[in-house]
C-alpha positions in Angstrom: 70.1 92.2 30.1 72.1 93.8 27.3 75.3 93.8 29.7 74.9 90.1 30.1 74.6 89.4 26.6 77.7 91.5 25.8 79.6 90.0 28.5 79.2 86.5 27.6 81.7 84.1 26.7 82.4 83.9 23.0 83.5 80.2 22.5 84.1 79.0 19.1 80.7 77.1 18.1 78.8 75.7 15.2 75.3 77.0 14.5 73.5 73.9 15.2 72.3 71.3 15.1 69.6 71.4 17.7 68.3 69.0 20.5 64.5 69.4 19.5 61.8 69.6 21.8 59.2 66.4 21.5 61.3 63.4 22.7 60.5 62.5 26.3 62.8 59.7 26.6 65.7 61.9 25.3 64.8 64.7 27.7 64.6 62.1 30.7 68.1 61.0 29.7 69.5 64.6 29.8 67.8 65.5 32.8 69.2 62.5 34.4 72.6 63.3 33.2 72.3 67.1 34.5 71.1 65.8 38.1 74.0 63.5 38.1 76.5 66.2 37.5 77.5 65.0 34.3 76.0 67.6 32.0 77.1 71.1 33.6 74.8 73.5 31.5 70.9 74.3 31.8 68.5 72.1 30.4 65.0 73.6 30.9 64.9 75.6 27.5 64.1 73.6 24.5 65.4 73.2 21.8 69.1 73.5 23.0 72.2 73.0 21.4 74.0 69.7 21.0 77.6 71.1 21.3 77.7 71.8 25.2 76.0 68.3 25.9 78.4 66.6 23.9 81.5 68.3 25.3 80.4 67.2 28.8 79.8 63.6 27.5 83.2 63.3 26.1 84.8 64.1 29.3 83.1 61.8 31.4 84.7 58.4 32.8 81.8 55.8 32.4 83.5 53.6 35.1 82.8 56.2 37.7 79.0 56.5 37.0 76.2 54.2 38.3 75.0 51.6 35.7 71.6 53.8 34.7 73.8 57.1 34.3 76.3 55.1 32.1 73.3 53.7 30.1 72.1 57.4 29.7 75.5 58.5 28.7 75.8 56.2 25.6 72.3 56.8 24.6 72.5 60.3 24.2 76.2 60.2 23.0 74.9 57.9 20.2 72.0 60.2 19.6 74.2 63.1 19.2 76.9 61.5 17.1 73.9 60.7 14.6 72.6 64.1 14.5 76.0 66.1 14.2 77.6 64.9 11.6 79.4 67.8 9.6 79.7 68.8 5.9 77.2 66.2 4.5 73.2 66.1 4.0 71.2 64.1 6.3 67.9 63.1 5.5 64.8 62.1 7.7 61.2 60.8 7.0 58.4 60.5 9.2 54.8 59.1 8.6 51.7 58.7 11.1 48.5 59.7 12.0 46.1 59.6 14.7 42.4 58.6 15.3 40.9 61.4 17.7 44.4 63.1 18.3 44.7 64.2 21.8 43.2 67.7 22.7 46.1 68.5 25.2 49.7 67.9 24.1 52.5 67.3 26.5 56.3 67.4 25.8 55.8 64.0 23.8 55.5 64.8 20.1 52.7 62.8 18.7 50.7 63.3 15.5 48.4 66.6 15.1 45.9 64.9 12.8 44.5 62.0 11.1 47.5 61.9 8.5 50.9 63.4 9.3 53.7 62.9 6.8 56.9 64.8 6.5 60.4 64.8 4.8 63.3 66.8 5.7 67.0 67.2 4.9 69.8 68.9 7.3 73.3 70.0 6.6 76.0 71.3 9.3 78.8 73.5 8.6 81.3 75.2 10.7 79.1 78.3 11.2 76.1 77.6 9.1 73.1 75.0 10.1 70.5 74.2 7.8 67.4 72.1 8.4 64.5 72.1 5.8 61.3 70.2 6.6 58.0 69.9 4.6 54.9 68.1 5.7 51.5 67.3 5.0 48.9 67.2 7.6 45.2 66.5 7.7 43.6 67.8 10.7 40.2 69.1 11.5 41.5 72.1 13.7 43.9 73.6 10.9 43.1 73.5 7.4 47.0 74.7 6.5 47.6 71.1 5.2 51.1 71.9 3.6 53.4 73.1 6.4 57.2 73.8 6.6 57.1 73.5 10.4 60.5 72.4 12.0 62.5 74.5 9.5 65.6 76.2 10.9 68.4 78.0 9.2 70.9 79.3 11.6 74.3 81.3 11.5 76.8 81.2 14.6 78.9 84.3 15.4 81.0 83.6 18.0 79.0 81.8 21.0 75.7 83.2 19.4 73.4 81.6 17.1 71.0 83.8 14.8 68.4 81.7 13.1 65.2 82.0 10.9 63.2 79.4 12.9 59.9 77.2 13.1 61.1 74.9 15.7 58.9 73.7 18.4 59.8 75.3 21.8 59.3 74.5 25.5 60.1 76.6 28.0 60.2 75.1 31.7 61.1 72.4 33.9 57.6 70.8 33.5 56.6 67.5 31.6 53.0 67.7 30.8 52.6 71.6 30.2 54.4 74.9 30.2 52.3 77.9 31.4 54.3 80.2 29.1 55.6 78.5 26.1 54.9 74.9 24.9 54.6 72.6 21.8 50.9 72.6 22.0 50.5 75.2 19.2 52.2 74.5 16.0 55.5 76.6 15.8 55.3 80.0 14.5 58.1 81.6 12.1 60.4 83.6 14.2 63.8 85.2 14.1 65.9 83.8 17.1 69.0 84.5 18.9 70.3 81.8 21.3 73.5 81.3 23.2 75.3 78.6 22.2 77.5 77.1 25.1 76.3 78.0 28.4 79.5 78.7 30.2 79.5 80.7 33.4 80.8 84.1 33.3 84.3 84.7 34.1 84.2 87.8 36.0 83.8 87.6 39.9 80.7 89.8 39.8 78.6 87.3 37.7 80.3 84.0 37.8 77.8 83.1 40.9 75.2 82.6 38.5 77.0 79.6 37.2 76.0 78.2 33.6 73.8 80.4 32.0 71.4 80.5 28.8 69.4 83.5 26.7 66.9 83.1 24.3 65.4 86.1 22.5 62.8 85.4 19.6 60.6 87.7 17.4 57.7 85.5 15.8 54.9 86.2 13.4 51.6 84.9 14.0 48.8 84.1 11.3 46.9 86.8 9.4 43.5 84.7 10.4 43.1 86.3 13.8 41.2 89.5 15.5 44.4 91.5 15.1 45.9 89.8 11.6 49.6 89.5 11.6 50.2 90.2 15.3 53.8 89.7 16.5 55.2 87.9 19.2 58.2 88.6 21.3 59.7 86.3 23.7 63.0 86.0 25.9 64.0 83.7 28.7 67.1 83.8 30.9 68.3 80.8 32.7 71.0 79.7 34.9 72.3 77.1 37.4 74.0 78.8 40.4 74.0 75.4 42.1 74.4 72.1 40.5 71.0 71.1 42.1 69.4 74.3 41.3 68.2 75.8 37.9 66.4 79.1 37.9 64.9 81.0 35.0 63.2 84.6 34.1 61.2 85.0 31.0 59.0 87.6 29.3 56.6 87.2 26.2 54.2 89.8 24.6 51.9 89.8 21.6 52.2 93.2 20.0 52.1 95.1 16.6 49.8 93.7 13.8 47.4 95.4 11.2 46.3 98.6 12.3 48.4 98.5 15.6 51.4 100.7 16.6 54.6 98.7 15.4 57.3 101.7 15.6 60.4 101.4 17.6 59.1 103.6 20.2 56.3 101.3 20.8 58.7 98.4 21.3 60.7 100.3 23.9 57.3 101.1 25.9 56.9 97.2 25.5 60.4 96.4 26.8 59.9 98.9 29.8 56.5 97.9 30.6 54.5 101.1 29.8 52.0 99.2 28.3 48.7 99.6 30.6 46.1 102.0 29.9 46.5 105.0 32.3 50.5 105.0 31.9 51.9 108.2 30.7 50.6 108.8 27.2 49.1 105.2 27.0 45.4 104.8 25.8 43.5 102.1 23.6 45.0 103.7 20.2 48.7 102.9 21.2 48.9 100.4 24.0 52.0 98.4 23.1 50.8 94.9 23.5 49.7 91.7 26.0 52.5 90.8 27.9 53.2 87.6 30.3 56.2 87.3 32.4 57.4 85.3 35.3 59.9 82.7 36.8 60.4 78.9 37.1 62.9 76.8 39.1 63.7 73.2 39.6 65.5 72.0 42.6 67.0 68.7 43.2 68.1 68.5 46.8 71.0 66.5 47.6 69.9 64.9 50.8 67.3 63.1 48.9 70.1 61.4 46.8 69.5 63.6 43.7 66.6 61.2 42.7 63.9 63.5 43.7 63.3 67.2 42.3 60.7 69.9 42.8 59.8 72.2 40.4 57.4 75.1 39.7 56.4 78.0 37.2 54.6 81.3 37.9 53.3 83.5 35.2 52.0 87.1 35.6 49.1 87.8 33.2 49.2 91.7 33.9 51.7 94.1 35.4 51.5 96.3 38.4 54.3 98.6 39.7 56.6 97.4 37.2 56.3 93.7 38.3 54.1 90.8 37.2 50.5 90.3 38.8 47.3 88.2 38.4 49.4 85.1 38.5 49.2 81.5 37.0 50.8 78.8 39.0 52.2 75.1 38.4 53.9 72.7 41.0 55.5 69.5 40.5 57.4 66.4 41.8 59.6 63.9 40.0 61.7 60.9 40.9 64.0 59.2 39.0 65.9 55.7 39.3 66.8 52.2 37.9 64.0 49.6 38.0 64.8 45.9 37.7 68.5 46.7 36.7 67.0 47.5 33.2 64.8 50.6 33.1 65.8 53.9 33.5 62.6 55.3 35.1 61.1 58.9 35.8 57.7 59.4 37.6 56.4 62.7 37.8 53.4 64.5 39.1 52.4 68.1 38.4 49.2 70.5 39.3 48.7 73.3 36.8 46.2 76.3 37.6 45.6 78.5 34.5 43.1 81.1 36.2 44.5 84.5 37.2 45.3 84.7 41.2 44.7 80.9 41.3 45.9 81.1 44.9 42.9 83.2 46.0 39.4 81.9 46.7 38.2 84.9 44.3 40.2 83.9 41.2 39.8 85.9 38.1 38.1 84.1 35.2 38.2 84.9 31.4 41.6 86.6 32.1 44.4 84.2 31.3 45.6 84.0 27.6 42.9 86.4 26.8 43.2 90.4 25.9 40.7 93.3 25.1 42.6 94.2 22.0 44.3 91.0 21.0 40.9 89.0 21.1 42.2 85.6 19.7 44.4 85.8 22.6 47.7 84.1 23.7 47.0 81.4 21.1 48.4 80.5 17.6 46.2 78.7 14.8 43.7 77.3 17.2 45.7 76.2 20.2 47.1 78.2 23.5 51.0 79.0 23.2 51.0 78.2 26.8 49.6 75.3 28.6 47.5 72.7 26.6 44.6 73.0 28.8 43.9 76.8 28.1 42.9 79.1 30.5 40.8 79.0 33.7 41.8 75.1 34.1 42.9 73.1 37.2 44.3 70.0 36.1 46.6 67.2 37.6 49.1 65.0 35.5 50.7 61.9 36.7 53.4 60.6 34.1 55.8 57.5 33.9 58.8 57.2 31.3 61.0 54.1 31.3 63.9 53.7 28.9 66.1 50.5 28.6 69.7 50.4 27.3 68.3 49.9 23.8 66.3 53.0 23.7 63.2 50.7 23.9 60.5 53.1 26.0 57.1 53.0 27.7 55.4 55.8 28.6 51.9 56.4 30.7 50.3 59.7 31.5 46.9 60.2 33.7 45.3 63.3 33.8 42.2 64.5 35.7 40.9 68.2 36.2 38.3 71.0 35.3 38.5 72.6 32.1 37.4 76.6 31.3 36.1 76.7 34.9 34.9 80.2 34.6 31.1 79.4 34.4 30.3 82.2 31.5 30.8 80.7 28.1 34.2 81.8 26.6 34.4 81.2 23.0 38.2 82.0 22.8 38.9 78.9 24.9 40.7 76.5 22.4 39.2 73.3 24.2 35.8 74.2 25.5 33.7 77.4 25.7 32.0 75.6 28.7 33.0 74.1 31.9 33.9 70.4 31.7 35.2 67.7 34.0 37.8 65.5 32.2 39.8 62.3 33.0 42.0 60.6 30.6 44.7 57.7 30.5 47.5 57.3 27.7 50.0 54.6 27.2 52.8 54.9 24.5 55.5 52.5 23.4 58.5 53.2 21.2 61.0 50.7 19.8 63.9 50.9 17.3 64.1 48.6 14.2 66.5 48.4 11.5 64.1 50.5 9.4 63.4 53.2 11.9 61.4 53.8 15.0 57.8 52.9 15.4 55.8 54.9 18.1 52.3 53.7 18.9 50.0 54.8 21.6 46.5 54.5 23.0 44.2 56.5 25.2 40.8 57.1 26.6 39.3 60.4 27.8 36.0 60.8 29.7 34.2 64.3 29.5 31.4 65.7 31.4 30.1 68.8 30.1 28.5 71.1 32.6 26.2 73.3 30.4 24.8 70.2 28.5 24.8 67.8 31.1 26.1 65.4 28.8 28.8 62.8 29.3 30.9 61.0 26.7 34.0 58.8 26.5 36.4 58.8 23.6 39.1 56.6 22.8 42.2 57.5 20.8 45.1 56.0 19.1 48.2 56.8 17.1 51.0 55.2 15.0 54.0 56.7 13.6 57.4 55.6 11.9 60.6 57.9 12.3 63.7 57.3 10.2 67.1 58.9 9.6 69.7 58.0 6.7 
């Protein structure tokens, strides 16, 4: 991995700004352009840099594209030009709220509490990017009202960006939940190193990888947990060896923290996978941490007209023989097209299983996202860092995104499944300590006005609790306004 970093192409690049996670319609457009061959780089690690995307869009001939692809180029190019103005301050303000905020967050950013108000300013220079944000959120799940989430200060060195960042992140090709890192939890403060332009290696030995990207992050978790001030380490390497195929390998870990070993030797043991009790010299007092690792893919076969794609993600909760083990799994398929000569549309379906050894009849419960030492688990401020449905869940999702030329959009999402299926009560599960059957439907609409963007959504969720035998049906509603100037 170190050799890959040192061998990277060092193109001149600005430090930002970033295409942030959370806008489903923008992501749909970017993925549509990647499938059409307009965007050449990798597109399954969020946030991503605007630079390589805009470079590819500047080189495209709109007359050679289908109408839906040309419309997507215009929408993404317009958005990028708005967000990449240099040597001047740009400001934004958001206000919204939710009555009964959704328990399981998808890629789409929606209000986290009854009230959610934020202001911010951005400045972009040749080598420095500053994105300052402050917000107030009234939430029953998190009593931290004043927040500085989404703040990001970055410096570009060659083709690399080094940043102090609290941006939301999404690792993987899925649309409704990433098993390894999603925007379900609030973003943690972190030091992050990202590759900016994703150009392929020039050497013949590695050029077969195609465009590639690398992210390395060191995050700090909250004090109010079983091991206070535990640290987060994550790295993701993704590449496109074929225009139709994007692959990724990744690794994350919880380590360090109050009264836990935090020295360089401990980190080396973590990197080398010497972190299981019974390994040479490793016991409960010096066990480096709790690691997850795995891979994901997204494939768009040409024989289906580049309209249908398949994707999957696999995460090992443990290590055996130097490789991940005790797997969690996710599979999905999607179709994109142009309906009624107006709506650029994507339909996706995915199934996620978050119990260890999900593919066996003897699944292992109370394993995923949990740990004997870091007993708060793979969670941050009350929410799972991975899939929003937390551990021991099997959940199926069916979603639709439709966007027209004016960026008006409609979205719908249907979910059904079983939460926390382990049987024995698990108080660490962020959704429910006991098994539940759930089904939900959500519909949202977004429209641009001269004064900003209005987003509105409604939903209903039905819960059957196995422990109490109770049944409940709850409605939810959110409304938010977003503006930049």
